[in-house]
C-alpha positions as CSV (number, residue, x, y, z in Angstrom):
1,M,-96.0,-37.5,-48.0
2,L,-98.9,-37.5,-45.9
3,E,-101.0,-34.8,-45.5
4,G,-99.9,-32.6,-42.4
5,L,-96.4,-35.1,-41.7
6,A,-94.2,-31.8,-42.9
7,P,-96.1,-29.0,-41.0
8,W,-96.6,-31.1,-37.7
9,G,-93.2,-33.0,-37.8
10,Q,-92.7,-36.8,-37.8
11,E,-93.3,-37.6,-34.0
12,L,-96.2,-34.7,-33.2
13,F,-98.1,-36.0,-36.3
14,L,-97.7,-39.6,-35.3
15,R,-98.6,-38.6,-31.7
16,R,-101.6,-36.5,-32.8
17,E,-103.2,-38.9,-35.3
18,R,-103.0,-41.8,-32.6
19,E,-104.5,-40.0,-29.9
20,R,-107.0,-38.3,-32.0
21,R,-108.4,-41.9,-33.1
22,R,-108.6,-42.9,-29.1
23,G,-111.7,-39.8,-29.3
24,L,-112.3,-37.5,-26.6
25,V,-112.9,-38.2,-22.9
26,P,-117.0,-38.8,-22.6
27,E,-118.9,-36.4,-20.5
28,S,-120.0,-38.8,-18.2
29,H,-116.2,-40.1,-17.2
30,A,-115.9,-40.8,-13.5
31,G,-112.3,-42.6,-13.6
32,Q,-110.9,-39.9,-11.3
33,G,-112.8,-42.4,-8.1
34,V,-110.9,-45.6,-9.3
35,V,-107.9,-47.1,-6.4
36,R,-108.3,-44.1,-4.1
37,R,-105.9,-45.3,-1.5
38,G,-103.2,-45.8,-4.4
39,F,-102.6,-49.7,-3.0
40,E,-100.7,-52.0,-5.1
41,P,-102.9,-55.0,-5.3
42,C,-105.7,-53.0,-6.6
43,L,-103.6,-51.1,-9.4
44,L,-102.1,-54.6,-10.4
45,A,-105.7,-56.0,-11.0
46,L,-106.8,-52.8,-12.8
47,L,-103.9,-53.6,-15.2
48,R,-105.0,-57.5,-15.6
49,L,-108.2,-56.5,-16.3
50,S,-107.0,-54.0,-19.3
51,V,-104.7,-56.3,-21.4
52,G,-106.0,-58.4,-23.8
53,R,-105.2,-61.7,-24.9
54,D,-103.4,-60.9,-28.3
55,A,-99.5,-60.7,-27.4
56,G,-98.3,-60.4,-31.4
57,T,-94.8,-60.0,-32.0
58,G,-94.2,-56.9,-28.9
59,L,-93.4,-59.7,-26.5
60,T,-90.2,-61.3,-28.2
61,R,-88.9,-57.8,-29.5
62,G,-89.3,-54.2,-28.7
63,W,-90.2,-52.2,-25.4
64,F,-91.5,-55.8,-23.2
65,P,-88.4,-58.0,-23.1
66,G,-85.9,-55.1,-22.1
67,A,-88.6,-53.6,-19.7
68,L,-88.8,-57.1,-18.0
69,A,-84.7,-57.1,-18.1
70,R,-84.6,-54.0,-16.6
71,T,-87.2,-54.7,-13.5
72,G,-85.4,-58.1,-12.7
73,H,-87.3,-60.7,-14.9
74,L,-84.4,-61.2,-17.3
75,V,-85.1,-64.9,-17.6
76,R,-88.9,-64.5,-18.0
77,A,-87.2,-61.9,-21.0
78,A,-85.3,-64.5,-22.8
79,E,-88.0,-67.2,-23.3
80,P,-89.9,-65.5,-26.0
81,A,-86.4,-64.7,-27.6
82,Y,-85.2,-68.2,-27.5
83,T,-88.7,-69.2,-29.6
84,I,-87.4,-67.2,-32.7
85,G,-86.5,-69.7,-35.2
86,D,-83.9,-67.3,-37.0
87,E,-80.3,-67.3,-35.8
88,L,-79.9,-64.0,-36.3
89,Q,-82.8,-62.3,-35.2
90,Q,-82.9,-64.4,-32.3
91,G,-79.2,-63.1,-31.6
92,E,-80.1,-59.7,-32.3
93,E,-83.0,-59.6,-29.5
94,L,-80.8,-61.6,-27.1
95,L,-78.2,-58.9,-27.3
96,T,-80.8,-56.2,-27.1
97,L,-81.7,-57.8,-23.7
98,V,-78.0,-58.1,-22.7
99,K,-77.5,-54.5,-23.0
100,A,-81.0,-53.9,-21.3
101,A,-79.6,-56.1,-18.0
102,V,-76.1,-54.1,-18.5
103,G,-78.2,-50.9,-18.1
104,A,-80.0,-52.4,-15.1
105,G,-76.4,-54.0,-13.2
106,D,-77.6,-57.3,-13.8
107,L,-74.1,-58.1,-15.2
108,C,-73.5,-61.8,-14.1
109,G,-77.3,-62.4,-15.8
110,A,-76.3,-60.4,-18.9
111,Q,-72.9,-62.2,-19.2
112,A,-74.8,-65.8,-18.9
113,L,-77.4,-64.4,-21.6
114,A,-74.5,-62.9,-24.0
115,E,-72.7,-66.5,-23.8
116,S,-75.9,-68.4,-24.9
117,I,-76.1,-66.2,-28.3
118,P,-75.5,-68.6,-31.3
119,L,-74.0,-66.2,-33.9
120,R,-70.5,-65.4,-32.7
121,Q,-70.3,-62.2,-34.2
122,L,-73.2,-60.9,-32.2
123,R,-71.8,-62.5,-29.3
124,D,-69.0,-60.6,-29.8
125,E,-70.7,-57.5,-29.6
126,A,-72.5,-58.4,-26.4
127,L,-69.2,-59.5,-24.8
128,V,-67.8,-56.0,-25.4
129,A,-70.4,-54.7,-24.0
130,L,-69.7,-56.3,-21.1
131,V,-65.8,-55.7,-21.1
132,S,-66.7,-52.0,-20.8
133,A,-69.5,-52.6,-17.9
134,W,-67.1,-54.6,-15.8
135,A,-64.9,-52.5,-16.1
136,V,-66.8,-49.5,-15.0
137,A,-67.9,-51.7,-12.2
138,G,-64.6,-52.0,-11.2
139,E,-63.9,-55.4,-12.3
140,R,-61.0,-54.5,-14.7
141,D,-59.5,-58.5,-14.3
142,R,-62.8,-59.7,-15.1
143,A,-63.4,-57.3,-17.9
144,A,-59.8,-58.3,-19.4
145,A,-60.2,-62.1,-19.3
146,L,-63.5,-61.5,-21.0
147,A,-61.8,-59.7,-23.6
148,E,-59.5,-62.6,-23.8
149,T,-62.4,-64.8,-24.7
150,I,-63.4,-62.6,-27.7
151,R,-63.3,-65.1,-31.1
152,Y,-62.6,-62.4,-34.0
153,P,-59.6,-60.0,-34.6
154,H,-61.8,-57.4,-35.6
155,N,-63.7,-57.4,-32.6
156,W,-60.4,-57.3,-30.1
157,A,-59.4,-54.0,-30.9
158,R,-62.8,-52.5,-29.8
159,A,-62.7,-55.1,-26.7
160,W,-59.5,-53.2,-25.7
161,A,-60.1,-49.8,-26.5
162,V,-63.4,-49.6,-24.8
163,L,-61.7,-51.2,-21.2
164,A,-58.8,-48.4,-21.9
165,K,-61.3,-45.9,-22.0
166,A,-63.1,-47.1,-19.3
167,V,-60.1,-47.3,-16.9
168,A,-58.9,-43.9,-18.3
169,D,-62.4,-42.0,-17.1
170,D,-61.6,-44.0,-14.1
171,G,-58.5,-42.0,-13.1
172,D,-55.9,-44.8,-13.7
173,T,-53.4,-43.6,-16.3
174,R,-50.7,-46.1,-16.3
175,E,-53.1,-49.3,-16.5
176,A,-55.6,-47.2,-19.6
177,L,-52.4,-46.8,-21.5
178,G,-51.4,-50.6,-21.2
179,F,-54.9,-51.9,-22.5
180,A,-54.9,-48.9,-25.2
181,A,-51.6,-50.0,-26.7
182,R,-53.1,-53.7,-27.2
183,A,-56.0,-51.9,-29.0
184,D,-53.1,-50.0,-31.3
185,D,-51.5,-53.2,-31.8
186,E,-54.6,-55.0,-33.0
187,V,-55.1,-52.0,-34.7
188,N,-51.8,-52.1,-36.6
189,A,-52.3,-55.6,-37.2
190,F,-55.9,-56.0,-38.9
191,V,-57.7,-53.1,-40.6
192,F,-61.4,-53.5,-40.7
193,D,-64.7,-51.4,-41.1
194,G,-64.2,-50.0,-37.7
195,T,-61.1,-49.2,-37.4
196,G,-61.9,-45.6,-37.5
197,Q,-64.1,-45.6,-34.3
198,V,-61.5,-47.5,-32.7
199,L,-59.2,-44.8,-33.2
200,V,-61.2,-42.1,-31.9
201,L,-61.7,-44.0,-28.9
202,L,-57.5,-44.3,-28.4
203,M,-57.7,-40.3,-29.2
204,E,-60.3,-40.0,-26.1
205,V,-58.2,-42.1,-24.1
206,A,-54.8,-40.3,-24.6
207,V,-57.0,-36.9,-24.2
208,A,-58.1,-38.4,-20.9
209,T,-54.6,-39.2,-19.6
210,G,-52.9,-36.0,-20.6
211,D,-51.1,-36.9,-23.8
212,H,-52.5,-34.4,-26.3
213,G,-49.7,-34.8,-28.9
214,R,-50.7,-38.7,-29.3
215,A,-54.4,-37.6,-29.4
216,A,-53.2,-35.3,-32.3
217,A,-51.5,-38.2,-33.9
218,L,-54.2,-40.5,-33.7
219,A,-56.4,-37.9,-34.8
220,D,-54.1,-38.0,-37.9
221,R,-55.0,-41.4,-38.2
222,V,-58.3,-41.2,-38.5
223,E,-58.2,-38.4,-41.4
224,D,-55.8,-41.3,-43.1
225,F,-58.1,-44.1,-42.5
226,T,-61.1,-42.3,-43.6
227,R,-59.5,-40.9,-46.9
228,S,-58.2,-44.7,-47.7
229,Q,-62.1,-45.8,-47.4
230,F,-63.5,-42.9,-48.8
231,R,-64.1,-44.7,-52.5
232,D,-65.8,-47.6,-50.9
233,R,-68.3,-45.4,-48.6
234,S,-71.7,-45.6,-49.3
235,P,-73.5,-42.2,-50.0
236,W,-76.3,-43.7,-47.5
237,S,-73.7,-44.5,-44.7
238,G,-73.6,-42.6,-41.6
239,P,-71.3,-39.7,-40.1
240,G,-68.1,-41.4,-39.8
241,P,-65.4,-41.3,-36.6
242,L,-64.1,-38.4,-38.8
243,A,-66.7,-36.1,-37.9
244,A,-65.9,-36.5,-33.8
245,V,-62.1,-35.5,-34.4
246,L,-63.5,-32.1,-36.4
247,A,-66.1,-31.8,-33.5
248,R,-62.9,-31.9,-31.0
249,E,-61.1,-30.0,-32.5
250,A,-63.6,-27.3,-33.4
251,L,-64.6,-27.2,-29.4
252,G,-60.9,-26.3,-29.1
253,G,-61.3,-23.3,-31.6
254,D,-58.9,-25.4,-34.2
255,L,-60.9,-25.1,-37.6
256,D,-57.7,-26.0,-39.7
257,R,-58.3,-29.7,-40.6
258,V,-61.9,-28.6,-41.5
259,D,-60.6,-26.2,-43.4
260,A,-58.1,-28.1,-45.1
261,L,-60.9,-30.9,-45.8
262,L,-63.3,-28.4,-47.3
263,R,-60.9,-27.0,-49.8
264,P,-61.3,-29.0,-53.0
265,P,-58.5,-30.9,-54.5
266,P,-56.8,-30.0,-57.8
267,R,-58.3,-30.9,-61.1
268,P,-56.3,-33.9,-62.7
269,P,-54.0,-33.1,-65.5
270,V,-55.3,-33.3,-68.7
271,G,-55.5,-36.3,-69.9
272,A,-55.4,-38.4,-66.7
273,G,-57.7,-40.9,-65.6
274,G,-59.7,-40.6,-68.8
275,G,-60.7,-36.8,-68.4
276,V,-60.3,-34.1,-71.0
277,C,-60.2,-30.3,-69.7
278,G,-62.1,-31.1,-66.5
279,W,-64.8,-33.4,-68.1
280,A,-65.1,-37.0,-67.6
281,L,-65.8,-39.1,-71.0
282,T,-69.2,-41.6,-70.5
283,G,-69.9,-45.0,-71.8
284,T,-66.8,-45.3,-73.7
285,A,-64.4,-43.4,-71.4
286,D,-62.3,-46.4,-70.7
287,Q,-62.8,-47.9,-74.2
288,D,-59.7,-47.4,-76.9
289,V,-61.5,-44.7,-79.1
290,P,-60.4,-41.5,-81.5
291,L,-61.2,-38.4,-79.9
292,D,-61.5,-36.2,-83.1
293,G,-63.8,-33.6,-83.3
294,D,-65.9,-31.7,-80.8
295,L,-67.3,-33.7,-77.8
296,D,-71.2,-34.2,-77.9
297,E,-72.9,-32.8,-74.6
298,S,-74.7,-36.4,-74.6
299,D,-71.1,-38.2,-74.5
300,A,-69.5,-35.9,-71.8
301,R,-70.8,-34.0,-68.1
302,P,-68.4,-31.5,-66.1
303,L,-66.6,-32.7,-63.2
304,P,-66.4,-29.7,-60.4
305,P,-64.2,-30.4,-58.0
306,R,-65.6,-31.7,-54.8
307,S,-64.6,-31.0,-51.4
308,F,-63.3,-34.2,-49.0
309,L,-65.4,-33.6,-46.4
310,G,-69.2,-34.3,-47.2
311,A,-72.5,-32.7,-46.3
312,R,-73.4,-35.5,-44.0
313,D,-70.1,-35.2,-41.8
314,L,-70.0,-31.4,-41.7
315,A,-73.6,-31.3,-40.2
316,C,-72.5,-34.0,-37.6
317,V,-69.8,-31.6,-36.5
318,L,-72.3,-28.8,-36.2
319,D,-74.8,-30.9,-34.1
320,A,-71.8,-31.6,-31.9
321,V,-70.7,-27.7,-31.4
322,A,-74.0,-26.3,-31.4
323,E,-74.7,-26.1,-27.5
324,T,-70.9,-26.1,-26.3
325,A,-68.6,-23.9,-28.9
326,G,-67.9,-20.2,-28.4
327,Q,-70.1,-18.1,-30.4
328,D,-67.0,-17.1,-32.7
329,V,-66.4,-20.8,-33.5
330,A,-69.8,-21.6,-34.5
331,L,-70.7,-18.8,-36.4
332,A,-67.4,-19.6,-38.3
333,L,-68.2,-23.3,-38.7
334,A,-72.0,-21.6,-39.9
335,D,-70.1,-20.0,-43.0
336,R,-68.1,-22.4,-43.9
337,A,-71.1,-24.8,-44.2
338,E,-73.1,-22.3,-45.7
339,A,-70.8,-22.3,-48.5
340,L,-70.5,-25.7,-48.9
341,L,-74.3,-25.8,-49.6
342,D,-73.7,-22.9,-52.2
343,T,-71.2,-25.1,-54.1
344,G,-74.5,-27.1,-55.5
345,D,-73.5,-30.5,-53.8
346,G,-76.7,-31.9,-53.8
347,R,-75.7,-35.4,-51.6
348,D,-76.8,-34.5,-48.0
349,H,-77.7,-31.6,-49.0
350,D,-81.1,-31.3,-47.2
351,I,-79.3,-32.6,-43.7
352,L,-76.6,-30.0,-43.7
353,L,-79.4,-27.4,-44.6
354,R,-81.4,-28.1,-41.5
355,A,-78.3,-28.8,-39.4
356,L,-77.1,-24.8,-40.1
357,T,-80.5,-23.6,-40.0
358,L,-81.1,-24.8,-36.5
359,L,-77.6,-23.7,-35.3
360,L,-78.1,-20.2,-36.6
361,A,-81.3,-20.4,-34.7
362,R,-80.0,-21.6,-31.1
363,R,-77.2,-18.8,-31.6
364,G,-80.0,-16.0,-32.2
365,Q,-79.1,-15.5,-35.8
366,V,-82.8,-15.8,-36.7
367,E,-83.2,-13.5,-39.8
368,R,-80.1,-16.0,-41.5
369,A,-81.7,-19.1,-40.1
370,M,-85.4,-18.1,-41.8
371,A,-83.6,-16.8,-45.3
372,L,-82.2,-20.6,-45.4
373,A,-85.8,-22.0,-44.3
374,D,-87.1,-19.8,-47.6
375,R,-84.2,-21.9,-49.8
376,I,-86.3,-25.4,-49.1
377,D,-89.7,-26.4,-50.5
378,P,-92.6,-24.4,-49.7
379,E,-94.4,-27.9,-48.7
380,L,-91.6,-28.2,-46.0
381,R,-90.9,-24.4,-45.5
382,A,-93.7,-24.1,-42.0
383,G,-92.4,-27.2,-40.5
384,R,-88.8,-25.8,-40.9
385,Q,-90.0,-22.1,-39.4
386,A,-91.7,-24.3,-36.6
387,E,-88.0,-25.7,-35.7
388,I,-86.4,-22.2,-35.8
389,V,-88.5,-21.0,-33.2
390,G,-88.2,-24.3,-30.8
391,E,-84.2,-23.6,-30.8
392,L,-84.8,-20.1,-30.4
393,A,-87.2,-20.3,-27.6
394,R,-84.5,-23.1,-26.0
395,Y,-81.4,-21.2,-26.8
396,G,-82.7,-17.8,-26.6
397,D,-85.6,-15.0,-26.0
398,T,-89.0,-16.9,-25.8
399,D,-90.9,-13.5,-26.0
400,A,-89.1,-13.4,-29.5
401,A,-89.9,-16.8,-29.9
402,E,-93.5,-16.5,-29.3
403,V,-93.7,-13.4,-31.7
404,L,-91.9,-15.1,-34.6
405,A,-94.4,-18.5,-34.0
406,H,-97.4,-16.3,-34.6
407,T,-95.8,-15.4,-38.0
408,I,-95.8,-18.8,-39.3
409,T,-98.9,-18.8,-41.8
410,D,-99.9,-22.4,-41.8
411,S,-101.8,-23.3,-38.7
412,R,-100.6,-26.5,-37.7
413,A,-97.0,-25.6,-37.9
414,Q,-97.7,-22.6,-35.8
415,A,-99.4,-24.7,-33.3
416,R,-96.2,-26.8,-33.4
417,A,-94.2,-23.7,-32.8
418,L,-96.2,-22.5,-29.9
419,I,-96.0,-26.0,-28.4
420,E,-92.3,-25.5,-27.9
421,V,-92.2,-22.3,-26.3
422,V,-95.0,-23.7,-24.2
423,R,-92.9,-26.3,-23.4
424,E,-89.7,-24.0,-22.5
425,L,-91.5,-21.4,-20.4
426,A,-92.8,-24.5,-18.3
427,R,-89.2,-25.4,-18.1
428,R,-88.1,-22.2,-17.2
429,G,-90.6,-22.4,-14.2
430,D,-92.6,-19.5,-15.7
431,T,-96.1,-21.9,-15.5
432,D,-98.7,-19.1,-15.6
433,A,-97.4,-17.7,-18.8
434,A,-97.0,-21.5,-19.9
435,E,-100.7,-22.1,-19.2
436,A,-101.7,-18.8,-20.7
437,L,-100.3,-19.0,-24.0
438,A,-101.0,-23.2,-23.8
439,R,-104.7,-21.6,-23.9
440,V,-104.0,-19.9,-27.4
441,I,-103.6,-22.5,-29.4
442,T,-106.8,-23.3,-31.3
443,D,-106.0,-26.7,-32.1
444,R,-107.8,-28.7,-29.4
445,W,-105.3,-31.5,-29.4
446,A,-102.4,-29.6,-29.7
447,R,-103.4,-27.4,-26.9
448,G,-103.9,-30.6,-24.5
449,E,-100.1,-31.6,-25.9
450,A,-98.8,-28.0,-24.8
451,L,-100.6,-28.0,-21.5
452,V,-98.6,-31.9,-20.7
453,A,-95.7,-29.9,-20.1
454,V,-97.2,-27.7,-17.9
455,V,-98.6,-30.5,-15.8
456,Q,-95.2,-32.1,-15.3
457,E,-93.8,-29.0,-14.5
458,L,-96.4,-27.9,-12.0
459,A,-96.1,-31.1,-10.2
460,R,-92.0,-31.2,-10.1
461,R,-92.3,-27.6,-8.4
462,G,-94.2,-28.9,-5.9
463,D,-98.2,-28.1,-7.1
464,P,-99.6,-31.4,-8.0
465,G,-103.1,-30.4,-6.5
466,R,-103.4,-27.5,-9.8
467,A,-101.2,-30.3,-11.8
468,E,-103.8,-32.5,-11.5
469,V,-106.8,-30.1,-12.2
470,L,-105.1,-28.9,-15.4
471,A,-104.7,-32.8,-16.5
472,H,-108.0,-33.4,-16.2
473,S,-108.9,-30.4,-18.4
474,I,-107.4,-32.0,-21.2
475,A,-109.6,-32.9,-23.9
476,Y,-108.2,-36.0,-25.7
477,R,-108.6,-39.2,-23.4
478,A,-105.0,-40.5,-24.7
479,T,-103.6,-37.3,-24.2
480,R,-105.2,-37.0,-20.5
481,A,-103.8,-40.4,-19.9
482,R,-100.2,-39.6,-20.9
483,A,-100.7,-36.4,-18.7
484,L,-101.6,-38.5,-15.3
485,A,-98.9,-40.8,-16.6
486,A,-96.7,-37.6,-16.2
487,L,-97.5,-36.5,-13.0
488,A,-97.6,-40.5,-11.8
489,E,-93.8,-40.0,-12.6
490,V,-93.0,-37.3,-10.3
491,A,-95.6,-38.3,-7.3
492,E,-94.9,-40.3,-4.4
493,P,-95.7,-43.6,-4.4
494,S,-99.3,-44.0,-3.3
495,R,-100.0,-41.0,-5.4
496,A,-98.4,-42.3,-8.4
497,R,-100.2,-45.4,-8.1
498,R,-103.6,-43.6,-7.8
499,L,-102.9,-41.5,-11.2
500,A,-101.5,-44.2,-13.1
501,A,-104.8,-46.0,-12.7
502,Q,-106.6,-43.3,-13.8
503,A,-104.4,-42.9,-16.7
504,V,-105.4,-47.1,-17.5
505,V,-109.2,-46.4,-16.9
506,L,-109.0,-43.7,-19.5
507,D,-106.7,-45.6,-21.9
508,G,-105.3,-48.6,-21.0
509,W,-102.2,-50.1,-19.9
510,A,-99.9,-48.8,-22.5
511,A,-99.1,-45.1,-21.9
512,V,-98.4,-46.0,-17.8
513,L,-96.8,-49.2,-17.8
514,P,-93.0,-47.2,-18.6
515,V,-93.9,-45.1,-15.6
516,L,-94.5,-47.8,-13.3
517,E,-91.6,-49.8,-14.4
518,P,-89.4,-48.2,-11.9
519,I,-92.2,-47.9,-8.9
520,V,-93.9,-51.0,-9.3
521,P,-91.6,-53.3,-11.1
522,R,-94.1,-56.2,-11.0
523,S,-96.6,-54.3,-13.7
524,V,-94.5,-55.6,-16.3
525,A,-94.6,-58.8,-15.6
526,V,-98.1,-58.8,-14.9
527,V,-99.3,-57.2,-18.5
528,V,-96.9,-59.9,-19.8
529,D,-98.4,-63.1,-17.9
530,Q,-102.2,-61.7,-18.7
531,M,-100.8,-61.4,-22.3
532,T,-100.0,-64.8,-22.3
533,N,-102.5,-66.5,-20.1
534,R,-100.1,-67.2,-17.2
535,D,-101.3,-67.3,-13.8
536,G,-99.0,-65.3,-11.2
537,V,-95.8,-63.0,-11.6
């Protein structure tokens, strides 16, 4: 593991490494005087000057194509994707652009792009996204007609289900039930990997239309489907649809299904399935060999009964209910999670342990959470303690969180914890306390990282002058540029362009371009055109 990754956490660690490499702001820096009046042409000219000519792969995948699609340059965004030789990669990039265009409200452009995807499975995925989008936009007939064009049977059920959900959310029970019935017919006709997800969607439709009996029946079907797939489930697969069912029921105070799934199955009878008295034979278990004499330890291994509900799925349930469940339900689930951890089941153990620890911290059970943190590897412990401080600050007492942060002996993890407390103080509007605590942080980069949150909150609360002064006190150039970009995000357009220009002078266009997307939409195309040596926008 990279030195410092565990105490800082991945996000802060990578940001810290990148921004420290960019260096400190020179003492002679005079960028505050640039583009004083915030004229857009001046900012665009500055962007052109800051852009190099090496486009790399960033123009064909990643943030740039989606940003172009979101800012009305869908055709321009698709051009690099069509140059990709691999059909699968090309289809994946076009699918991403379709979703970006849907998010921007350009449904006609998104549909035209979707219909150009060469691989039919990826085209189907794009069309399913459009079915829901057209329905949400009030174009139900168009959405239904689009659903009819989907090619593969395993996508039909999903298309009708998302259409039913969109219509149900709009309050039209009769039509929603009609689309749900079509989706259910497809599920019954063709079982596929995504059957569970479709059943969950249909359960949500039933809840939205007030049919709680049908919702319960669909929840049972999700469980039955999950059980049927249990043997084939990969240990690395993500949480399944059953976790969504359990979370919904838990939020309603019903833990019966959780308890039933956590209950270990009975041991098989003696001699069944190659087992002898709860032991399974290795190697020759399926061969016709005599069982005379004692079993050697090398020939057998214990098979403790294991519950059907795994650690990963239970962790997903904890995450889903952590913020909204009642205290009694949350702590009851915590008890069950801790009991599952105590069974010694190693698969996904760490995932559940982290989810449980953070749930307890959110619920004010700090001593219990810290005791769980003591159970992990010492190299990871300080980082987990910092996470506990963050959760306690966000969901509880910032004073207690600050005290707890100062008990962390690892200076890096302590700085991380204090950053979280500063952010929460700022979010709550106590900017004076937030700034004072940020000044206590000894790590220079971490201090600036904490101040970014204070800068942004000051601007949001109507004190842009103080926010700008504070931003210019940050030592590292990339961190200061990020603070200025955060200021630009909430400023009026002229001031935003001026602040964005200062950020560009400090650290180039990368930090500020996402902020400029809504206020100067042409900026994205300007950067792309400069990278590809095009003239104009």
